[in-house]
C-alpha positions as CSV (number, residue, x, y, z in Angstrom):
1,X,23.6,-26.9,8.9
2,X,19.9,-26.0,8.4
3,X,18.8,-24.4,5.2
4,X,15.7,-22.5,4.1
5,X,14.7,-21.7,0.6
6,X,12.2,-19.0,-0.3
7,X,11.1,-19.5,-4.0
8,X,8.9,-17.5,-6.3
9,X,9.4,-14.4,-4.3
10,X,9.4,-10.8,-5.5
11,X,12.8,-9.9,-4.2
12,X,13.1,-6.2,-3.3
13,X,16.7,-5.3,-2.3
14,X,17.6,-1.6,-2.5
15,X,21.2,-2.3,-1.6
16,X,21.5,-3.8,-5.1
17,X,18.8,-1.9,-6.9
18,X,17.0,-5.3,-7.2
19,X,13.3,-5.8,-7.8
20,X,12.8,-9.1,-9.5
21,X,11.3,-12.6,-9.1
22,X,13.6,-15.2,-7.8
23,X,14.7,-17.2,-4.7
24,X,16.5,-16.6,-1.5
25,X,18.5,-19.4,0.1
26,X,19.4,-19.1,3.8
27,X,21.9,-21.4,5.6
28,X,22.1,-21.2,9.3
29,X,22.2,-17.4,10.0
30,X,23.3,-16.1,6.6
31,X,21.9,-15.4,3.2
32,X,23.7,-17.7,0.7
33,X,22.2,-16.4,-2.5
34,X,19.3,-14.3,-3.6
35,X,17.8,-13.1,-6.9
36,X,16.6,-14.5,-10.1
37,X,19.9,-16.5,-10.6
38,X,19.2,-18.4,-7.3
39,X,16.7,-20.5,-9.3
40,X,19.6,-22.3,-10.9
41,X,21.3,-23.2,-7.6
42,X,18.9,-26.0,-6.7
43,X,17.6,-26.9,-3.3
44,X,20.1,-27.9,-0.7
45,X,19.5,-31.4,0.8
46,X,17.1,-31.3,3.8
47,X,16.2,-27.6,3.2
48,X,12.8,-26.2,4.2
49,X,11.1,-24.8,1.1
50,X,8.6,-22.0,1.2
51,X,6.7,-21.0,-2.0
52,X,6.2,-17.3,-1.7
53,X,3.7,-17.2,-4.6
54,X,4.8,-13.8,-5.7
55,X,4.8,-12.2,-2.3
56,X,7.5,-9.6,-1.6
57,X,10.6,-10.6,0.2
58,X,12.4,-7.6,1.7
59,X,15.4,-7.0,4.0
60,X,14.1,-6.6,7.5
61,X,13.3,-3.0,8.5
62,X,15.7,-1.0,10.6
63,X,13.9,1.4,12.9
64,X,16.3,4.0,14.3
65,X,14.1,5.8,16.8
66,X,12.3,3.6,19.3
67,X,11.5,4.6,22.9
68,X,11.2,1.7,25.3
69,X,10.3,1.9,29.0
70,X,12.8,-0.6,30.3
71,X,14.5,0.2,32.7
72,X,12.1,2.2,34.9
73,X,8.9,2.2,32.8
74,X,8.3,-1.5,32.2
75,X,4.5,-0.9,32.6
76,X,4.7,1.0,29.3
77,X,7.0,-1.3,27.3
78,X,9.8,-3.8,28.0
79,X,12.6,-4.7,25.7
80,X,10.9,-8.1,25.2
81,X,7.5,-6.7,24.4
82,X,8.9,-4.1,22.0
83,X,10.8,-6.9,20.2
84,X,7.5,-8.8,19.7
85,X,5.8,-5.7,18.3
86,X,8.8,-5.2,16.0
87,X,8.8,-8.7,14.7
88,X,5.1,-8.5,13.9
89,X,5.9,-5.3,11.9
90,X,8.8,-6.7,9.9
91,X,11.3,-4.8,12.0
92,X,14.4,-6.9,12.5
93,X,16.7,-4.2,14.1
94,X,15.9,-1.2,16.2
95,X,17.8,1.6,18.0
96,X,16.6,2.2,21.5
97,X,16.5,5.7,22.8
98,X,18.2,6.6,26.1
99,X,15.1,8.1,27.7
100,X,14.8,5.5,30.4
101,X,15.0,5.6,34.2
102,X,17.9,5.7,34.9
103,X,19.0,7.4,31.6
104,X,21.4,5.4,29.3
105,X,24.3,7.7,30.0
106,X,26.9,5.4,31.3
107,X,28.6,2.1,30.3
108,X,26.7,0.0,32.8
109,X,23.3,1.0,31.3
110,X,24.5,0.3,27.7
111,X,25.7,-3.2,28.9
112,X,22.3,-3.7,30.6
113,X,20.4,-3.1,27.4
114,X,22.6,-5.3,25.4
115,X,22.5,-8.1,28.0
116,X,18.7,-7.9,28.4
117,X,18.2,-7.9,24.6
118,X,20.3,-11.0,24.2
119,X,18.3,-12.8,26.9
120,X,14.7,-11.6,26.0
121,X,14.5,-10.0,22.6
122,X,13.4,-11.6,19.3
123,X,15.0,-8.9,17.2
124,X,18.4,-7.0,17.2
125,X,18.3,-4.1,19.7
126,X,21.1,-1.5,19.6
127,X,21.2,1.2,22.3
128,X,21.7,4.8,21.7
129,X,23.4,6.7,24.5
130,X,22.6,10.2,25.8
131,X,24.7,13.1,24.6
132,X,24.4,14.8,28.1
133,X,24.2,13.3,31.5
134,X,20.7,12.6,32.7
135,X,19.5,14.3,29.4
136,X,19.9,17.6,31.4
137,X,21.8,19.5,28.6
138,X,24.6,20.5,31.0
139,X,27.5,18.0,30.9
140,X,28.6,15.7,28.1
141,X,28.7,12.0,28.6
142,X,31.8,9.9,27.9
143,X,31.2,9.4,24.2
144,X,34.2,7.2,23.5
145,X,33.6,4.8,26.4
146,X,29.9,4.6,25.5
147,X,30.6,3.8,21.9
148,X,33.2,1.2,22.9
149,X,30.6,-0.4,25.1
150,X,28.1,-0.7,22.2
151,X,26.2,2.6,21.8
152,X,25.6,3.1,18.1
153,X,24.5,6.8,18.2
154,X,24.2,9.7,20.6
155,X,21.0,11.6,21.2
156,X,19.2,13.3,24.0
157,X,16.0,11.6,22.9
158,X,13.0,13.9,23.3
159,X,15.1,16.7,24.7
160,X,16.7,19.6,22.7
161,X,20.1,20.9,23.8
162,X,19.9,24.6,24.3
163,X,23.6,25.3,24.9
164,X,25.3,26.0,21.6
165,X,28.8,25.6,23.0
166,X,27.8,22.2,24.4
167,X,26.4,21.1,21.1
168,X,29.6,22.3,19.3
169,X,31.7,20.2,21.7
170,X,29.4,17.2,21.3
171,X,29.8,17.3,17.5
172,X,33.5,17.7,17.8
173,X,34.0,14.8,20.2
174,X,31.6,12.6,18.2
175,X,33.5,13.4,15.0
176,X,36.8,12.2,16.6
177,X,35.1,8.9,17.4
178,X,33.3,8.6,14.1
179,X,30.0,8.8,16.0
180,X,26.7,10.3,14.9
181,X,24.8,13.0,16.9
182,X,21.1,12.6,16.4
183,X,19.1,15.6,17.7
184,X,15.4,16.4,17.9
185,X,14.9,20.2,17.7
186,X,12.3,22.2,19.4
187,X,12.8,25.6,20.9
188,X,11.1,25.3,24.3
189,X,10.5,29.0,24.8
190,X,9.0,29.5,21.3
191,X,6.9,26.3,21.7
192,X,5.9,27.4,25.2
193,X,2.7,25.7,26.2
194,X,1.8,24.8,22.7
195,X,0.2,21.3,22.1
196,X,-0.5,21.2,18.4
197,X,0.5,22.9,15.1
198,X,0.0,26.6,15.2
199,X,-2.7,27.7,12.7
200,X,-6.4,28.1,12.0
201,X,-7.3,24.6,13.1
202,X,-5.7,25.1,16.5
203,X,-7.6,28.3,16.9
204,X,-10.9,26.5,16.1
205,X,-10.1,23.9,18.8
206,X,-9.0,26.6,21.3
207,X,-5.6,24.9,21.7
208,X,-2.3,26.8,22.0
209,X,-0.1,26.2,18.9
210,X,3.5,25.4,18.2
211,X,4.9,27.4,15.3
212,X,7.0,25.8,12.6
213,X,9.9,28.1,13.5
214,X,10.2,26.4,16.9
215,X,11.5,23.4,15.0
216,X,13.7,25.3,12.5
217,X,15.5,27.8,14.7
218,X,17.5,25.2,16.7
219,X,17.9,23.1,13.6
220,X,19.5,26.1,11.7
221,X,21.9,26.5,14.7
222,X,22.8,22.8,14.6
223,X,23.5,22.8,10.9
224,X,25.8,25.8,11.3
225,X,27.6,23.9,14.0
226,X,27.8,20.8,11.9
227,X,29.5,22.8,9.2
228,X,31.8,24.4,11.7
229,X,33.0,21.2,13.3
230,X,32.7,18.7,10.4
231,X,30.8,16.4,12.8
232,X,28.1,13.9,11.6
233,X,24.7,15.4,12.4
234,X,21.4,13.7,12.0
235,X,18.2,15.7,12.3
236,X,16.2,13.0,14.0
237,X,12.6,14.1,13.2
238,X,11.7,17.0,10.9
239,X,8.1,17.8,10.0
240,X,7.9,21.1,8.1
241,X,8.6,22.3,4.6
242,X,11.0,25.0,5.9
243,X,13.0,22.4,7.8
244,X,13.3,20.3,4.6
245,X,14.5,23.4,2.7
246,X,17.1,24.0,5.5
247,X,18.4,20.4,5.3
248,X,18.6,20.6,1.5
249,X,20.7,23.8,1.7
250,X,23.0,22.3,4.3
251,X,23.6,19.2,2.1
252,X,24.2,21.4,-0.9
253,X,26.8,23.3,1.1
254,X,28.6,20.0,1.8
255,X,27.7,19.6,5.5
256,X,27.8,16.1,6.9
257,X,24.1,16.0,7.7
258,X,21.2,13.6,7.3
259,X,17.5,13.8,8.3
260,X,14.8,11.4,9.4
261,X,11.0,11.7,9.6
262,X,8.3,9.8,11.5
263,X,5.9,7.8,9.4
264,X,3.1,9.7,11.3
265,X,4.2,13.0,9.6
266,X,4.1,11.4,6.2
267,X,0.7,9.8,6.8
268,X,-1.3,12.2,8.9
269,X,-1.9,15.9,9.3
270,X,-3.3,18.3,12.0
271,X,-6.9,17.6,10.9
272,X,-6.5,14.1,12.3
273,X,-6.5,15.6,15.8
274,X,-10.3,15.8,15.2
275,X,-12.2,16.2,18.4
276,X,-9.2,16.4,20.8
277,X,-8.0,12.8,20.1
278,X,-4.9,12.5,22.4
279,X,-3.4,9.6,20.5
280,X,-2.6,12.2,17.8
281,X,-0.8,14.5,20.3
282,X,2.8,14.1,19.0
283,X,6.1,15.9,19.1
284,X,6.7,17.5,16.7
285,X,3.0,18.0,16.3
286,X,1.1,16.9,13.2
287,X,1.4,19.7,10.7
288,X,-0.7,21.2,7.9
289,X,-1.4,19.2,4.8
290,X,1.0,21.4,2.8
291,X,3.8,20.4,5.2
292,X,2.9,16.7,4.8
293,X,3.1,17.0,1.1
294,X,6.4,18.8,1.3
295,X,7.8,16.0,3.4
296,X,6.6,13.4,1.0
297,X,8.5,15.2,-1.7
298,X,11.5,15.5,0.6
299,X,11.7,11.7,1.1
300,X,11.2,11.2,-2.7
301,X,14.1,13.6,-3.7
302,X,16.5,12.4,-1.0
303,X,16.5,15.4,1.3
304,X,15.2,13.1,4.0
305,X,17.3,10.0,4.3
306,X,15.2,7.6,6.5
307,X,11.7,7.0,7.9
308,X,11.3,6.0,11.5
309,X,8.3,4.8,13.6
310,X,9.2,7.1,16.6
311,X,7.6,4.3,18.7
312,X,6.7,6.0,22.0
313,X,4.5,3.9,24.3
314,X,2.3,5.8,26.7
315,X,-0.2,4.3,29.1
316,X,-3.8,5.3,29.9
317,X,-2.7,7.4,32.8
318,X,-0.8,9.7,30.4
319,X,-3.1,9.6,27.4
320,X,-6.7,9.4,28.7
321,X,-6.6,13.1,29.7
322,X,-7.7,16.4,28.2
323,X,-5.7,17.0,25.1
324,X,-3.5,19.8,26.6
325,X,-2.6,17.6,29.6
326,X,-1.9,14.4,27.7
327,X,1.7,13.1,27.0
328,X,3.2,13.3,23.5
329,X,3.8,10.1,21.6
330,X,2.4,7.1,19.8
331,X,3.4,3.5,19.3
332,X,4.3,2.5,15.7
333,X,6.5,-0.6,15.4
334,X,3.6,-2.8,14.2
335,X,2.3,-0.2,11.7
336,X,5.5,1.3,10.3
337,X,5.6,-0.8,7.1
338,X,1.8,-0.8,6.5
339,X,1.6,2.9,6.9
340,X,4.6,3.3,4.7
341,X,3.0,1.1,2.0
342,X,0.2,3.8,1.7
343,X,2.8,5.9,0.0
344,X,3.6,3.1,-2.4
345,X,0.0,2.2,-3.2
346,X,-1.0,5.9,-3.9
347,X,2.0,6.4,-6.2
348,X,4.0,8.8,-4.0
349,X,7.0,6.5,-3.6
350,X,8.4,3.5,-5.7
351,X,8.6,0.3,-3.6
352,X,12.4,0.2,-3.9
353,X,12.7,3.7,-2.5
354,X,10.3,3.0,0.3
355,X,12.2,-0.1,1.5
356,X,15.5,1.8,1.1
357,X,14.2,4.5,3.5
358,X,12.9,1.9,6.0
359,X,15.8,-0.6,5.9
360,X,18.9,-0.1,3.7
361,X,19.5,3.6,4.4
362,X,19.2,3.5,8.3
363,X,21.4,0.3,8.4
364,X,24.0,2.1,6.4
365,X,23.7,5.4,8.3
366,X,24.2,3.9,11.7
367,X,26.7,1.2,10.5
368,X,24.4,-1.7,11.5
369,X,24.3,-5.2,10.0
370,X,21.3,-5.9,7.9
371,X,19.3,-3.8,5.4
372,X,20.4,-6.0,2.5
373,X,19.8,-9.4,0.9
374,X,23.3,-9.7,-0.4
375,X,25.0,-13.1,-0.1
376,X,26.9,-13.2,3.1
377,X,24.6,-10.8,4.9
378,X,22.7,-11.8,8.1
379,X,19.4,-13.5,7.3
380,X,17.2,-10.7,8.5
381,X,14.2,-10.5,6.2
382,X,10.5,-10.2,6.0
383,X,7.9,-11.7,3.6
384,X,5.1,-9.2,2.9
385,X,1.8,-9.5,1.1
386,X,1.7,-6.0,-0.5
387,X,-2.1,-6.2,-1.1
388,X,-3.6,-8.0,1.9
389,X,-6.1,-5.8,3.6
390,X,-6.4,-5.6,7.3
391,X,-7.7,-3.3,10.1
392,X,-5.6,-2.1,13.0
393,X,-7.2,-3.4,16.1
394,X,-6.3,-2.7,19.8
395,X,-6.9,-6.3,20.6
396,X,-4.2,-7.4,18.2
397,X,-1.5,-4.9,19.3
398,X,1.5,-6.7,20.8
399,X,3.0,-3.6,22.4
400,X,2.2,-3.2,26.1
401,X,0.8,0.3,25.3
402,X,-2.1,0.8,22.8
403,X,-1.6,4.5,21.9
404,X,-1.6,4.1,18.1
405,X,-2.5,6.8,15.7
406,X,-3.9,4.1,13.4
407,X,-6.5,2.4,15.6
408,X,-9.3,1.3,13.3
409,X,-7.4,2.3,10.2
410,X,-7.7,0.1,7.0
411,X,-4.3,-1.0,5.8
412,X,-3.2,-2.6,2.6
413,X,-0.1,-4.7,3.0
414,X,0.7,-7.2,5.8
415,X,3.8,-8.9,7.1
416,X,3.4,-12.7,6.8
417,X,6.8,-13.8,8.2
418,X,9.8,-12.2,9.8
419,X,13.2,-13.9,10.1
420,X,16.1,-12.7,12.3
421,X,19.5,-14.3,11.9
422,X,17.9,-17.2,10.0
423,X,15.3,-17.9,12.8
424,X,11.6,-17.2,12.2
425,X,10.5,-14.9,14.9
426,X,7.0,-14.1,13.6
427,X,4.6,-15.9,11.3
428,X,1.0,-14.8,10.8
């Protein structure tokens, strides 16, 4: 049995409300003990000892919304390359979206993802399966069979299901299997040809806008259906103050609903589009500053349950285009924690709450191992220098695609080491 001891660490474990100086002892793939009391346990014979010198030791991040090209789009991202990017960002588990070619809508594709991950990935990769076949919004997939094969959630990825009866049936069937429906809402008719947030800035740039209501109208419908069916509904990515108010009302009414937000929508606003910078073309679009501030408040007060990277690799052929013609999406696995730490450093979020949103809460929501430093838990963890400054550089990005919103950004807080199942998968 191999053992590793991390001593003199600032242990931040939201699952126990713990933020204290102490030690973490890992044996084989499991955490044996962690906290201030671990000082008294001594060092196991033959153990490797790391002096963290006050650096933070956190449960590995759990990113529940990651788009990967494989199969069908390996030039943008493979399961292996995404795992390397994740490890560098302190992400030890991720949920892969079904937007692949072919779509992850049958058991064989779920098994393919799991097998490929076992063979090539550095981190834990869990597949989400499609709600509808081919993401076409017409016919439900076999939710029970897909869950039994290993799908941990059901989503149509970037697509919004227009058919209300179909969504009702999806929530009902998922409820019977104890599964979660994660849905990204955008009314395609109301959004029309819009490419950024509707408002004065879009008018100045001469770009068609997407109104906030395009996000909220299908969301309101979904929340009504969640109340009707009793199904578990997760609003995958909200971005507006009115969406947050809608989620809060549904929760107060007792609906079984949760919500997530992309780190981009907590860190950036529509002004960042600047002079038609296509790396900032996202879905939902970057919103006004008042929406961003409302979303920060929503994560602080618990209206929003988790933060995701919404890692969405796009190559030069789809991004180096006029803004209106470019594809939506930005990578984010490597910058998720660093961008999130901006909220800690500027006083918007306590560190314990930030790590809960990035790790403990998504692990609990999707019933995944990890998200905790409790004894007996998998040894999925990251050591972080909360204060180390660094600059995001394209040359250092491990993802196959380079379309980051944070290129050239100055960050404060860097991952020094990532461990998955007791094995070090990244060290700076």
